[in-house]
N, C-alpha and C positions, 0 to 999 in steps of 0.2 A: 689637585684644586677641587676638580669636579665632586669626588668623592667627600672631600672635607666641607664642601658646601651641603650636600645631600644629606650625611650625616649628622652635620651640624644642623640643619633644619628638623631632622627628626628627634634630636636632643632637644631643640628649642621647642618644640610642639609640648613636649614633657615639663620642660623648668618653666618655659613663659607662657605656654598656653596657646603658643601660635606659631608656625611653621616659618614664618618670615616677618622680620620686622626691619624698617629700612635704618637698622643700627649703624653706626660709622664702620665699624669692623666688618661687619657682613657686606656691605656696600662695596668698601674698597676692595675686599676679597674677590667678590661677584666682579669687579670691574677689571681687576687682575685677572681672573681667569678668561673673560672675553678677550683680552688681550693675549694671554697664552693661545686661545683658540685661532686669534687673526695671525698670529706667529705661524701657526702650523699652516695655515690657509696660504698666506704669503709664500713659504716655503715650497709649496707645492704648485706655485704658478708656473707659468711658460717661462721659457729663456733659457739663456744657458745657465750653468750649475754657478758660474760667477756674480751673475746678475741675482739670481736667487740668493745665493749667500749675502750679496750686499744688502739686498731688499730687507730680508730678516734678520740682518745684524741690526740693522738701525732700528726693527720694531723690536728685537731683543733688548736694546740699550733702554728703550722707552720703558720696556716691562721693569727691567732692572730698578729703574726709577721710584717704581710704584710700589717696591718691596718696602721700603722705609716708611710709605705713607700708610701703608697698612698696619705696621708694626706700632707706629706713631700715632694713630688714631685713637688709641684706647686713652692715651694721654692729652691730645688736642681736645678731643671732644668726650663728653661724659656718655660713654656706652652702657650698655647694659652688661657687657663683658667685664670680668674682674679687670683690677691692675695686674702689675708684673709680679709673679710668686718667686721668680728663682732670683732675681737682683737683690729682692727685700730679706731674702733668707728666710721665706715663708714655707717651703717645702721641708717635709719631713725626710731625713737621712736617707731612708729607703727608696722614696719618690725621687729625691734627686739621683741616687745611684740607676733607679730605671731609665730615669731620663738620658742620662749619660750613655748608658748602655744602647739605648734607644738611637741617638744620635749618632753613635759610634758604628750601628749595624747599618742604620739606613744612608750613612754617608759612604762608607765602604760598597753597598749594594748600589748606589748612584753613581759612582766612579767606574764600578764594575759595567753599568749599563753603558754609562757615556763611553767609554772606549770602545765598547763593542758596536754602540749606535755609529760611532765615528768612522770606524773601520768598514760597516756595511754602506755607508753614504760616500766614503771613497772608493769602494769598488762600483758602487752606481755611477759614481761620476767618471772614473775610467772607462766604464763600458760605454758611456753616452758619448765620450771623446772617441773611442773606438769607432764605434757606429757612426759618428759623423766623417771619420776620418775614412772608414770604408765606402761610404757614401759618396764623398768628394772623390775617391780615387775612381769609383764606378761612373759618375760623370764625365771626369777626365778622359776615362777610356771609351765612353760614348762619344765624346767631342773629337777625339783622335780618329775614330772610324768614320764619324761623317765627313771628317775634313779631309780623309784620305781617298 
């Protein structure tokens, strides 16, 4: 999302003569980017992994609601951006083929990264739980020594 905003600003400078304009699509995309950054920040807050997961899931649900807002911003408000090209059949055959190849490739990459990220997070949660269990066992042992 950040790369999209930066490269879009560079392209906008060439096309519109300015790096940023308060266009509806740009503004809603920037708002979505800030929400994603907030999600990452909430995910790294303290607490148990169940608490972090619950808080970040709520924020993720809110972020998902923003995706249609970004998409429909082109229809609801008259922005600088063009209207849809794929649904109206305005793309040539080669461009449409390239679009679908890109969608398939990035979807497969996303699934692969998601699976590995989930595995890493599950291992971190297990390590956190194991570390807490070891600390509790150590404290119990200390309490038994003091009580003896």
